[in-house]
N, CA and C atoms as a LAMMPS dump frame, in Angstrom:
ITEM: TIMESTEP
0
ITEM: NUMBER OF ATOMS
384
ITEM: BOX BOUNDS ff ff ff
-5.0000000000000000e+02 5.0000000000000000e+02
-5.0000000000000000e+02 5.0000000000000000e+02
-5.0000000000000000e+02 5.0000000000000000e+02
ITEM: ATOMS id mol type element x y z
1 1 1 N 0.846 -1.161 0
2 1 2 C 0 0 0
3 1 3 C 0.9 1.236 0
4 2 1 N 0.454 2.232 -0.734
5 2 2 C 1.163 3.508 -0.772
6 2 3 C 0.248 4.585 -0.224
7 3 1 N 0.803 5.452 0.57
8 3 2 C 0.041 6.57 1.125
9 3 3 C 0.59 7.841 0.503
10 4 1 N -0.32 8.662 -0.013
11 4 2 C 0.06 9.924 -0.618
12 4 3 C -0.699 11.052 0.056
13 5 1 N 0.015 12.086 0.427
14 5 2 C -0.608 13.316 0.93
15 5 3 C -0.315 14.388 -0.109
16 6 1 N -1.35 14.856 -0.774
17 6 2 C -1.151 15.774 -1.895
18 6 3 C -0.847 17.191 -1.472
19 7 1 N -1.302 17.584 -0.297
20 7 2 C -1.235 18.993 0.062
21 7 3 C -2.326 19.73 -0.699
22 8 1 N -2.235 21.037 -0.767
23 8 2 C -3.275 21.8 -1.475
24 8 3 C -3.362 21.403 -2.949
25 9 1 N -4.595 21.342 -3.452
26 9 2 C -4.842 21.009 -4.854
27 9 3 C -5.708 22.083 -5.49
28 10 1 N -5.477 22.322 -6.756
29 10 2 C -6.366 23.199 -7.522
30 10 3 C -7.704 22.495 -7.671
31 11 1 N -8.802 23.246 -7.684
32 11 2 C -10.125 22.618 -7.786
33 11 3 C -10.251 21.646 -8.957
34 12 1 N -9.648 21.958 -10.075
35 12 2 C -9.771 21.075 -11.238
36 12 3 C -9.025 19.751 -11.06
37 13 1 N -8.092 19.686 -10.103
38 13 2 C -7.346 18.459 -9.844
39 13 3 C -7.965 17.607 -8.73
40 14 1 N -8.775 18.208 -7.905
41 14 2 C -9.296 17.519 -6.737
42 14 3 C -10.093 16.268 -7.093
43 15 1 N -11.038 16.372 -8
44 15 2 C -11.873 15.23 -8.366
45 15 3 C -11.028 14.088 -8.917
46 16 1 N -10.082 14.397 -9.732
47 16 2 C -9.211 13.365 -10.312
48 16 3 C -8.434 12.632 -9.225
49 17 1 N -7.897 13.369 -8.265
50 17 2 C -7.145 12.747 -7.184
51 17 3 C -8.053 11.907 -6.275
52 18 1 N -9.219 12.425 -5.953
53 18 2 C -10.148 11.645 -5.125
54 18 3 C -10.551 10.351 -5.824
55 19 1 N -10.831 10.437 -7.105
56 19 2 C -11.261 9.263 -7.867
57 19 3 C -10.185 8.185 -7.932
58 20 1 N -8.938 8.57 -7.781
59 20 2 C -7.83 7.622 -7.863
60 20 3 C -7.571 6.889 -6.544
61 21 1 N -8.205 7.319 -5.471
62 21 2 C -7.952 6.737 -4.148
63 21 3 C -8.634 5.383 -3.977
64 22 1 N -7.889 4.432 -3.454
65 22 2 C -8.466 3.148 -3.066
66 22 3 C -9.131 3.259 -1.697
67 23 1 N -8.619 4.157 -0.861
68 23 2 C -9.131 4.371 0.486
69 23 3 C -8.717 5.77 0.929
70 24 1 N -9.677 6.551 1.383
71 24 2 C -9.363 7.859 1.952
72 24 3 C -9.14 7.706 3.447
73 25 1 N -8.111 8.34 3.945
74 25 2 C -7.803 8.333 5.366
75 25 3 C -8.087 9.74 5.874
76 26 1 N -9.129 9.868 6.694
77 26 2 C -9.608 11.178 7.133
78 26 3 C -9.744 11.23 8.66
79 27 1 N -8.634 11.275 9.405
80 27 2 C -8.752 11.39 10.865
81 27 3 C -9.04 12.835 11.272
82 28 1 N -9.929 12.996 12.225
83 28 2 C -10.262 14.328 12.756
84 28 3 C -10.171 14.262 14.279
85 29 1 N -9.583 15.269 14.904
86 29 2 C -9.352 15.24 16.352
87 29 3 C -10.643 15.261 17.156
88 30 1 N -11.739 15.77 16.598
89 30 2 C -13.018 15.778 17.311
90 30 3 C -14.046 14.859 16.65
91 31 1 N -13.615 14.092 15.667
92 31 2 C -14.497 13.151 14.981
93 31 3 C -15.047 13.709 13.684
94 32 1 N -15.436 12.807 12.815
95 32 2 C -15.986 13.173 11.512
96 32 3 C -17.37 13.783 11.683
97 33 1 N -17.715 14.688 10.773
98 33 2 C -19.066 15.249 10.741
99 33 3 C -19.376 15.709 9.325
100 34 1 N -20.641 15.994 9.084
101 34 2 C -21.06 16.458 7.76
102 34 3 C -20.493 17.835 7.439
103 35 1 N -19.92 18.508 8.413
104 35 2 C -19.33 19.825 8.17
105 35 3 C -17.924 19.742 7.591
106 36 1 N -17.391 18.577 7.435
107 36 2 C -16.038 18.38 6.886
108 36 3 C -16.135 18.252 5.367
109 37 1 N -15.777 19.298 4.664
110 37 2 C -15.937 19.29 3.206
111 37 3 C -15.043 18.255 2.529
112 38 1 N -13.845 18.033 3.049
113 38 2 C -12.976 17.019 2.434
114 38 3 C -13.591 15.629 2.586
115 39 1 N -14.19 15.371 3.722
116 39 2 C -14.864 14.095 3.943
117 39 3 C -16.068 13.955 3.013
118 40 1 N -16.888 14.993 2.937
119 40 2 C -18.082 14.943 2.094
120 40 3 C -17.721 14.798 0.614
121 41 1 N -16.615 15.391 0.196
122 41 2 C -16.165 15.234 -1.195
123 41 3 C -15.817 13.775 -1.476
124 42 1 N -15.15 13.125 -0.533
125 42 2 C -14.836 11.703 -0.694
126 42 3 C -16.09 10.854 -0.754
127 43 1 N -17.053 11.183 0.088
128 43 2 C -18.333 10.482 0.088
129 43 3 C -19.029 10.633 -1.264
130 44 1 N -19.055 11.86 -1.782
131 44 2 C -19.701 12.133 -3.074
132 44 3 C -19.03 11.366 -4.208
133 45 1 N -17.739 11.127 -4.083
134 45 2 C -17.001 10.384 -5.106
135 45 3 C -17.109 8.873 -4.913
136 46 1 N -17.828 8.451 -3.882
137 46 2 C -17.991 7.019 -3.653
138 46 3 C -16.716 6.326 -3.234
139 47 1 N -15.917 7.008 -2.441
140 47 2 C -14.663 6.418 -1.988
141 47 3 C -14.854 5.832 -0.597
142 48 1 N -14.264 4.679 -0.316
143 48 2 C -14.281 4.159 1.048
144 48 3 C -13.421 5.069 1.924
145 49 1 N -13.883 5.309 3.15
146 49 2 C -13.209 6.275 4.013
147 49 3 C -13.002 5.679 5.402
148 50 1 N -11.778 5.782 5.887
149 50 2 C -11.437 5.45 7.262
150 50 3 C -11.323 6.766 8.012
151 51 1 N -12.087 6.892 9.096
152 51 2 C -12.105 8.151 9.82
153 51 3 C -12.301 7.897 11.307
154 52 1 N -12.381 8.969 12.059
155 52 2 C -12.496 8.882 13.5
156 52 3 C -13.875 9.325 13.977
157 53 1 N -14.268 8.763 15.095
158 53 2 C -15.524 9.144 15.725
159 53 3 C -15.214 9.823 17.055
160 54 1 N -15.906 10.92 17.297
161 54 2 C -15.672 11.693 18.512
162 54 3 C -16.861 12.576 18.815
163 55 1 N -16.676 13.617 19.62
164 55 2 C -17.791 14.463 20.041
165 55 3 C -18.544 15.139 18.895
166 56 1 N -17.89 15.415 17.784
167 56 2 C -18.548 16.099 16.661
168 56 3 C -19.265 15.145 15.706
169 57 1 N -19.123 13.856 15.922
170 57 2 C -19.641 12.86 14.981
171 57 3 C -21.142 12.646 15.146
172 58 1 N -21.864 12.785 14.031
173 58 2 C -23.307 12.521 14.031
174 58 3 C -23.545 11.009 14.062
175 59 1 N -24.702 10.628 14.584
176 59 2 C -25.012 9.205 14.765
177 59 3 C -25.201 8.449 13.443
178 60 1 N -25.521 9.141 12.367
179 60 2 C -25.814 8.445 11.106
180 60 3 C -24.635 7.651 10.562
181 61 1 N -23.406 8.026 10.925
182 61 2 C -22.237 7.348 10.348
183 61 3 C -22.068 5.932 10.87
184 62 1 N -22.45 5.686 12.106
185 62 2 C -22.22 4.366 12.706
186 62 3 C -22.933 3.248 11.957
187 63 1 N -24.127 3.49 11.443
188 63 2 C -24.861 2.442 10.75
189 63 3 C -24.871 2.567 9.249
190 64 1 N -24.046 3.434 8.706
191 64 2 C -24.141 3.737 7.277
192 64 3 C -23.441 2.739 6.36
193 65 1 N -22.471 1.999 6.846
194 65 2 C -21.632 1.103 6.041
195 65 3 C -20.775 1.853 5.027
196 66 1 N -20.847 3.174 5.027
197 66 2 C -20.091 3.985 4.074
198 66 3 C -18.698 4.324 4.58
199 67 1 N -18.476 4.188 5.874
200 67 2 C -17.195 4.561 6.466
201 67 3 C -16.778 3.524 7.499
202 68 1 N -15.485 3.465 7.734
203 68 2 C -14.956 2.683 8.845
204 68 3 C -14.597 3.684 9.931
205 69 1 N -15.096 3.461 11.13
206 69 2 C -14.914 4.398 12.229
207 69 3 C -14.026 3.81 13.313
208 70 1 N -13.111 4.622 13.822
209 70 2 C -12.336 4.26 15.004
210 70 3 C -12.401 5.439 15.966
211 71 1 N -12.316 5.179 17.251
212 71 2 C -12.408 6.263 18.219
213 71 3 C -11.22 7.236 18.104
214 72 1 N -11.51 8.505 18.304
215 72 2 C -10.45 9.509 18.388
216 72 3 C -9.496 9.093 19.509
217 73 1 N -8.222 9.269 19.288
218 73 2 C -7.24 8.985 20.334
219 73 3 C -6.844 7.537 20.456
220 74 1 N -7.184 6.71 19.48
221 74 2 C -6.808 5.298 19.517
222 74 3 C -6.011 4.961 18.256
223 75 1 N -4.734 5.371 18.217
224 75 2 C -3.934 5.139 17.007
225 75 3 C -3.759 3.663 16.668
226 76 1 N -3.72 2.807 17.665
227 76 2 C -3.577 1.365 17.396
228 76 3 C -4.79 0.858 16.615
229 77 1 N -5.997 1.243 17.034
230 77 2 C -7.214 0.823 16.33
231 77 3 C -7.232 1.391 14.917
232 78 1 N -6.743 2.621 14.763
233 78 2 C -6.712 3.24 13.438
234 78 3 C -5.802 2.451 12.502
235 79 1 N -4.607 2.12 12.974
236 79 2 C -3.649 1.37 12.155
237 79 3 C -4.175 -0.03 11.853
238 80 1 N -4.791 -0.678 12.836
239 80 2 C -5.35 -2.012 12.61
240 80 3 C -6.467 -1.971 11.572
241 81 1 N -7.326 -0.955 11.654
242 81 2 C -8.404 -0.816 10.674
243 81 3 C -7.841 -0.514 9.292
244 82 1 N -6.834 0.335 9.229
245 82 2 C -6.177 0.66 7.964
246 82 3 C -5.571 -0.591 7.337
247 83 1 N -4.907 -1.386 8.151
248 83 2 C -4.293 -2.623 7.65
249 83 3 C -5.362 -3.586 7.127
250 84 1 N -6.438 -3.766 7.886
251 84 2 C -7.503 -4.679 7.466
252 84 3 C -8.166 -4.204 6.175
253 85 1 N -8.457 -2.906 6.091
254 85 2 C -9.101 -2.374 4.88
255 85 3 C -8.178 -2.446 3.668
256 86 1 N -6.904 -2.235 3.871
257 86 2 C -5.975 -2.273 2.736
258 86 3 C -5.908 -3.67 2.116
259 87 1 N -6.253 -4.688 2.897
260 87 2 C -6.213 -6.07 2.423
261 87 3 C -7.561 -6.587 1.931
262 88 1 N -8.616 -5.795 2.086
263 88 2 C -9.971 -6.277 1.792
264 88 3 C -10.633 -5.435 0.697
265 89 1 N -10.33 -5.771 -0.541
266 89 2 C -10.862 -5.029 -1.683
267 89 3 C -12.39 -5.078 -1.741
268 90 1 N -12.971 -6.224 -1.391
269 90 2 C -14.437 -6.342 -1.415
270 90 3 C -15.102 -5.409 -0.415
271 91 1 N -14.545 -5.309 0.777
272 91 2 C -15.125 -4.402 1.776
273 91 3 C -14.989 -2.952 1.318
274 92 1 N -13.842 -2.605 0.758
275 92 2 C -13.667 -1.232 0.253
276 92 3 C -14.668 -0.93 -0.848
277 93 1 N -14.91 -1.89 -1.737
278 93 2 C -15.887 -1.686 -2.815
279 93 3 C -17.287 -1.505 -2.237
280 94 1 N -17.638 -2.314 -1.244
281 94 2 C -18.946 -2.185 -0.595
282 94 3 C -19.074 -0.815 0.083
283 95 1 N -18.04 -0.393 0.783
284 95 2 C -18.066 0.915 1.449
285 95 3 C -18.199 2.039 0.422
286 96 1 N -17.484 1.937 -0.686
287 96 2 C -17.58 2.956 -1.729
288 96 3 C -18.973 3.055 -2.313
289 97 1 N -19.588 1.901 -2.571
290 97 2 C -20.969 1.892 -3.081
291 97 3 C -21.921 2.52 -2.064
292 98 1 N -21.741 2.154 -0.793
293 98 2 C -22.596 2.705 0.262
294 98 3 C -22.373 4.21 0.418
295 99 1 N -21.137 4.664 0.256
296 99 2 C -20.833 6.101 0.356
297 99 3 C -21.541 6.881 -0.746
298 100 1 N -21.419 6.4 -1.963
299 100 2 C -22.06 7.083 -3.095
300 100 3 C -23.578 7.122 -2.924
301 101 1 N -24.152 6.008 -2.52
302 101 2 C -25.599 5.926 -2.331
303 101 3 C -26.058 6.87 -1.216
304 102 1 N -25.362 6.849 -0.098
305 102 2 C -25.723 7.72 1.02
306 102 3 C -25.642 9.19 0.622
307 103 1 N -24.586 9.548 -0.068
308 103 2 C -24.438 10.948 -0.484
309 103 3 C -25.609 11.363 -1.368
310 104 1 N -25.927 10.565 -2.357
311 104 2 C -26.994 10.934 -3.285
312 104 3 C -28.375 10.918 -2.632
313 105 1 N -28.581 10.04 -1.664
314 105 2 C -29.878 9.978 -0.982
315 105 3 C -30.068 11.076 0.062
316 106 1 N -28.967 11.555 0.666
317 106 2 C -29.108 12.491 1.782
318 106 3 C -28.498 13.862 1.563
319 107 1 N -27.432 13.96 0.753
320 107 2 C -26.66 15.194 0.724
321 107 3 C -26.521 15.851 -0.638
322 108 1 N -26.976 15.224 -1.684
323 108 2 C -26.868 15.789 -3.028
324 108 3 C -27.501 17.174 -3.065
325 109 1 N -26.97 18.047 -3.894
326 109 2 C -27.458 19.424 -3.977
327 109 3 C -28.945 19.481 -4.329
328 110 1 N -29.465 18.503 -5.01
329 110 2 C -30.897 18.477 -5.337
330 110 3 C -31.749 18.502 -4.066
331 111 1 N -31.279 17.864 -2.997
332 111 2 C -32.007 17.877 -1.729
333 111 3 C -31.991 19.272 -1.103
334 112 1 N -30.866 19.95 -1.194
335 112 2 C -30.754 21.309 -0.664
336 112 3 C -31.703 22.242 -1.405
337 113 1 N -31.724 22.155 -2.715
338 113 2 C -32.608 22.996 -3.526
339 113 3 C -34.069 22.707 -3.183
340 114 1 N -34.431 21.46 -3.042
341 114 2 C -35.814 21.101 -2.697
342 114 3 C -36.202 21.69 -1.341
343 115 1 N -35.303 21.624 -0.362
344 115 2 C -35.6 22.202 0.954
345 115 3 C -35.752 23.71 0.872
346 116 1 N -34.891 24.352 0.114
347 116 2 C -35.002 25.809 -0.053
348 116 3 C -36.336 26.177 -0.696
349 117 1 N -36.768 25.402 -1.666
350 117 2 C -38.052 25.669 -2.317
351 117 3 C -39.212 25.47 -1.351
352 118 1 N -39.108 24.484 -0.467
353 118 2 C -40.161 24.274 0.533
354 118 3 C -40.248 25.471 1.467
355 119 1 N -39.109 25.976 1.921
356 119 2 C -39.083 27.142 2.801
357 119 3 C -39.662 28.349 2.075
358 120 1 N -39.249 28.543 0.833
359 120 2 C -39.74 29.667 0.037
360 120 3 C -41.259 29.574 -0.13
361 121 1 N -41.746 28.381 -0.382
362 121 2 C -43.188 28.176 -0.562
363 121 3 C -43.944 28.48 0.734
364 122 1 N -43.428 28.019 1.874
365 122 2 C -44.069 28.282 3.165
366 122 3 C -44.087 29.771 3.485
367 123 1 N -42.956 30.453 3.204
368 123 2 C -42.886 31.89 3.471
369 123 3 C -43.857 32.648 2.586
370 124 1 N -43.978 32.226 1.331
371 124 2 C -44.917 32.892 0.414
372 124 3 C -46.354 32.66 0.876
373 125 1 N -46.653 31.471 1.379
374 125 2 C -47.996 31.165 1.858
375 125 3 C -48.337 31.992 3.104
376 126 1 N -47.349 32.231 3.937
377 126 2 C -47.558 33.002 5.158
378 126 3 C -47.746 34.494 4.865
379 127 1 N -47.271 34.941 3.735
380 127 2 C -47.35 36.363 3.397
381 127 3 C -48.764 36.783 3.028
382 128 1 N -49.624 35.826 2.722
383 128 2 C -50.993 36.179 2.301
384 128 3 C -51.895 36.338 3.461
């Protein structure tokens, strides 16, 4: 297994680099959350992701099958999970499929637009 840290990327290069990943490694000191744009970008690309769970982590990730979670502050568990995932192509493929599906079902921009339209419709109805 090879680990690459790209550093800053131009927007036009980001998608290409994400698509090339066999596994994204996304540790966060307070845990993963939907507010992490780098994490959400990986999810949108259908990449399997190894990340941490902590105080900022929403409950939806634990049952999603889209990510592998280890507790914040447990480097041994992180390395063990990384080693297991690096050897299990089928699990990574399943996680990637689950990531793509979850993103499109819950976080795709179409959902945001629909919610904004609902709010706009309610506000317009209240104005009469």
